[in-house]
C-alpha positions in Angstrom: 78.8 95.7 89.7 82.6 94.5 89.3 85.2 94.8 92.0 86.7 97.2 90.0 83.5 99.2 89.7 83.1 99.1 93.3 86.6 100.0 94.1 86.2 103.2 91.8 82.7 104.0 93.9 84.5 103.8 96.9 87.4 106.2 96.3 86.8 109.6 97.9 84.9 107.1 100.6 87.6 105.1 102.2 91.2 105.8 103.8 93.1 107.6 103.8 95.4 104.9 104.0 93.6 102.1 102.1 93.4 103.5 98.4 90.4 101.3 96.6 93.4 100.0 94.2 91.5 98.0 91.2 93.8 95.1 92.1 94.5 94.9 95.8 98.0 93.4 95.5 99.1 95.5 98.9 101.7 98.0 96.8 99.3 101.6 97.6 99.4 100.6 101.4 102.7 99.0 102.0 103.7 99.8 105.6 100.4 101.8 106.4 99.8 100.7 110.0 97.3 102.3 111.1 95.6 101.0 108.0 95.7 98.0 105.8 98.9 97.7 105.2 101.8 95.6 106.2 104.3 95.6 108.9 108.0 96.7 108.1 109.4 97.6 104.7 106.0 96.5 103.5 106.4 93.6 101.1 104.4 90.8 103.0 101.1 91.7 101.4 102.3 91.8 98.2 104.1 88.7 98.3 101.2 87.0 99.2 99.0 88.2 96.1 102.0 87.5 94.0 102.5 84.1 95.0 98.7 83.1 93.9 99.4 84.4 90.5 102.7 82.3 90.0 100.6 79.8 90.3 99.1 78.3 87.0 96.1 76.0 86.4 96.0 73.1 84.0 92.9 73.6 81.4 90.8 70.5 80.8 87.9 70.4 78.9 87.9 67.3 77.5 84.9 66.1 79.4 81.2 66.2 79.8 79.1 69.1 80.1 78.6 69.9 83.7 77.6 73.2 85.8 80.0 73.4 88.5 79.0 73.0 91.8 80.9 75.2 94.1 79.3 73.9 97.4 81.5 73.0 100.3 81.6 71.6 103.9 83.1 73.7 106.5 82.5 74.2 110.3 79.8 71.8 110.0 78.0 73.9 107.7 77.3 73.5 104.1 78.7 76.9 102.5 77.9 78.0 99.2 81.4 78.7 98.0 84.4 77.9 99.7 85.1 81.7 100.7 84.4 83.4 104.1 84.7 87.0 104.7 87.8 87.7 107.4 87.7 89.7 110.3 88.2 93.4 111.0 88.4 94.8 114.6 88.3 98.3 114.2 87.4 99.9 111.0 86.9 103.2 111.2 90.6 103.3 112.3 92.1 101.2 109.7 89.5 102.0 106.6 88.1 105.3 107.1 84.9 106.8 109.5 82.1 105.8 106.8 81.3 102.8 109.2 81.4 102.0 112.4 82.8 98.8 113.4 79.4 97.6 114.0 77.6 99.0 110.9 80.1 97.1 109.0 79.8 94.2 110.7 76.0 94.0 110.4 76.7 94.2 106.6 79.1 91.6 106.0 77.4 89.0 108.5 74.0 89.5 107.1 75.2 89.8 103.3 77.3 86.5 104.1 74.4 84.5 105.6 72.3 85.6 102.5 74.7 84.5 100.2 75.2 81.0 101.9 78.2 81.6 103.8 79.9 83.1 106.9 81.6 86.2 108.3 84.4 86.3 110.8 83.9 89.2 113.3 87.4 91.0 114.8 88.0 92.0 118.1 90.0 94.7 119.7 91.1 96.4 123.2 87.7 98.0 123.2 85.5 95.3 124.7 82.2 97.0 123.1 83.9 95.7 119.4 83.6 91.9 120.6 80.3 93.0 122.6 78.4 94.3 119.4 79.7 91.5 117.2 78.8 89.0 119.6 74.9 90.4 119.7 74.7 90.6 115.9 76.0 86.8 115.3 72.9 85.8 118.2 70.3 87.8 116.3 71.5 86.0 113.2 71.0 82.5 115.3 74.6 81.8 115.5 75.3 82.7 111.6 78.8 84.0 112.3 82.4 83.6 113.7 83.3 85.9 116.7 87.3 86.0 116.4 89.2 87.0 119.8 92.5 88.5 120.0 95.3 86.5 122.1 94.3 88.6 125.5 95.7 87.8 129.1 94.0 85.1 130.7 90.8 87.2 132.7 90.4 89.0 129.3 90.5 85.7 127.1 88.3 84.2 129.2 85.8 87.1 129.4 85.4 87.2 125.8 85.7 83.5 125.0 82.0 83.4 127.6 81.1 86.5 125.4 81.4 84.7 122.2 79.8 81.5 123.1 76.9 83.3 124.5 76.1 84.2 121.3 75.6 80.3 120.1 78.1 81.1 116.8 78.6 78.6 114.5 82.4 78.5 115.7 85.0 80.5 117.7 88.4 81.6 116.4 91.2 82.9 117.7 93.9 85.1 115.3 96.6 84.1 117.5 99.0 86.1 115.5 97.7 89.2 116.7 100.3 89.1 119.2 102.6 90.9 116.6 100.2 93.7 115.8 102.1 97.3 116.6 98.9 98.4 118.0 98.6 95.8 120.4 101.9 96.2 121.9 101.6 97.2 125.7 97.7 97.6 125.2 95.4 97.4 128.1 94.0 94.8 128.1 97.8 93.2 127.1 97.8 90.5 124.3 100.5 88.3 123.7 101.9 84.5 122.3 99.8 81.7 123.9 100.8 78.2 124.8 99.6 75.3 123.2 98.2 74.8 126.6 96.1 77.9 126.7 94.9 77.3 123.2 93.8 73.6 124.5 91.8 75.0 127.0 90.0 77.6 125.0 89.0 74.7 122.5 87.9 72.4 125.1 85.4 75.2 126.6 84.2 75.9 123.1 83.5 71.8 123.0 81.8 71.8 126.0 79.1 73.4 124.2 79.3 72.2 121.2 81.2 74.8 119.7 84.5 74.5 116.9 87.1 76.4 117.6 89.3 77.7 115.0 92.9 79.2 115.2 93.7 81.3 112.9 97.8 82.6 112.5 99.4 79.2 111.5 102.2 79.3 109.2 104.1 76.2 109.7 103.6 72.5 109.4 105.0 72.1 113.6 102.8 74.7 114.8 99.6 73.1 112.6 100.5 69.7 114.2 100.7 71.5 117.9 97.5 72.8 117.0 95.7 69.6 116.0 97.1 68.5 119.1 95.6 71.0 121.2 92.3 70.1 119.9 91.4 72.8 117.4 88.8 72.0 114.8 90.1 74.3 112.1 93.0 76.6 111.4 93.6 79.5 109.2 97.2 79.5 107.3 98.0 83.4 107.8 100.3 85.9 108.1 97.8 88.2 108.9 98.3 90.0 105.8 102.1 91.2 106.8 100.7 92.7 109.7 102.6 90.8 112.5 105.9 90.4 111.0 108.1 91.2 107.9 109.8 88.4 106.2 107.8 85.9 106.2 106.5 83.2 103.6 103.5 83.8 101.6 100.6 81.6 102.7 100.4 80.2 99.2 103.9 78.9 100.0 103.9 78.0 103.8 100.1 75.9 102.3 101.2 72.7 101.1 103.2 71.4 103.8 100.6 72.3 106.7 97.8 70.8 104.4 99.9 67.8 104.1 101.1 67.6 107.4 97.2 67.9 109.0 94.7 68.3 106.1 93.5 64.6 107.3 92.9 65.6 111.2 91.1 69.6 110.9 89.7 71.7 108.4 92.5 74.3 106.8 91.6 77.3 105.6 94.0 79.7 104.2 93.9 84.1 103.7 96.4 86.6 102.9 96.5 87.8 98.8 93.3 85.7 97.8 91.6 88.2 95.4 89.9 86.3 92.7 87.5 82.7 91.9 90.8 81.6 90.0 93.0 82.4 93.4 90.5 80.1 95.4 90.8 77.2 92.7 94.5 77.6 93.4 94.4 77.6 97.0 91.7 74.8 97.2 94.4 72.5 94.6 96.9 73.3 97.0 95.0 71.8 99.9 92.6 74.6 101.4 89.5 73.4 102.5 88.5 77.1 102.0 89.5 81.0 101.9 89.1 83.9 103.9 89.1 87.1 102.0 89.2 90.5 104.1 90.7 94.0 102.5 88.6 93.5 99.2 85.8 93.2 100.8 85.9 96.5 103.3 86.5 98.0 99.9 83.0 96.0 98.6 81.1 97.4 101.5 82.5 101.0 101.1 82.1 101.3 97.7 78.3 99.7 97.3 77.1 98.6 101.1 75.7 95.7 101.2 75.1 95.1 97.7 78.9 95.6 97.1 79.7 92.7 99.2 76.9 90.5 97.4 78.2 91.7 94.2 82.2 90.8 95.2 81.0 87.3 96.5 78.9 86.7 93.4 81.7 87.6 91.6 84.1 84.9 93.2 81.5 82.4 92.6 81.2 82.8 89.1 85.0 83.0 88.7 85.4 80.2 90.6 82.7 78.3 88.4 84.2 78.8 85.3 87.9 78.1 86.2 86.3 74.6 87.8 84.6 73.8 84.5 87.7 75.0 82.2 90.0 72.5 84.5 87.7 70.1 84.9 86.6 69.7 88.5 82.5 69.0 88.4 82.7 69.5 92.4 84.7 71.2 94.9 85.8 67.9 95.6 87.3 67.3 92.8 89.9 70.0 92.6 93.4 68.5 92.9 96.9 69.5 92.6 96.9 67.5 89.7 95.0 70.5 88.2 97.9 73.2 88.8 100.5 73.1 86.1 104.1 71.6 87.1 107.3 72.4 84.8 
């Protein structure tokens, strides 16, 4: 099934906030929180999607015939394609009651692993969300990335220990979740963390040989502070517009960040990535891999594990097609020269 077909199948089963649009561009759910929408006037999610569409690629088929190799290395693993599934903390709250969060996590973790890539799991005030997620990661032999919110010190320590007990591929923190409206004045409390606090979490992960990923970096200066703090990877992310209105698209922020720290740490990106062409664009701007969230949720609601598998297969096929049409035999061959400049 194509993504458009999966979205059609999801309608009536998802929502009420998500509309399972044929193109997930952030328009129909603008400003819907709870829900998959964004904060304020609801333009950041749209801006994320639009920024990728503005990038043109250079077609070049004057080369030897090859079958594009979409494999890449990330977080110490070989991935079948440079796409990972981004985390969702509370699926029923934001997308509807067809799936409990633990059931959704099982679908994406198992399907991503079968497809040769990784899924990240989310977190929330209810500790059972993280507990269930880490149990699933442990069942899969660590093939997953638990993602922790920037909690108060006591809660953060407990969640880090819970995540590491699963022996995961990596541990992540979406530090920008400090701006989520439903975490304001929450119990436990969440908020901004200092570079020293991030360094402590990174060191705790490194003590047991687990990489640490910091999600929610939008400036080169913040990326440099993250690298100095010892993180292994960052995700250029504005949380889909859900934490602050009026920010740049991730495609706009990515090049400066990749230039600043791309030689020191792995740089991933999310926000509006919807197709294999978008993945190609992101890698041409300097990303190592992309994270995708909203369309994966829609695919799950529309087709369960088969839906997620179909969508990942579609992304891989689309990426391979663009690579072959632009002369990139491997992911490592994708460069900024393959983007058209006026």
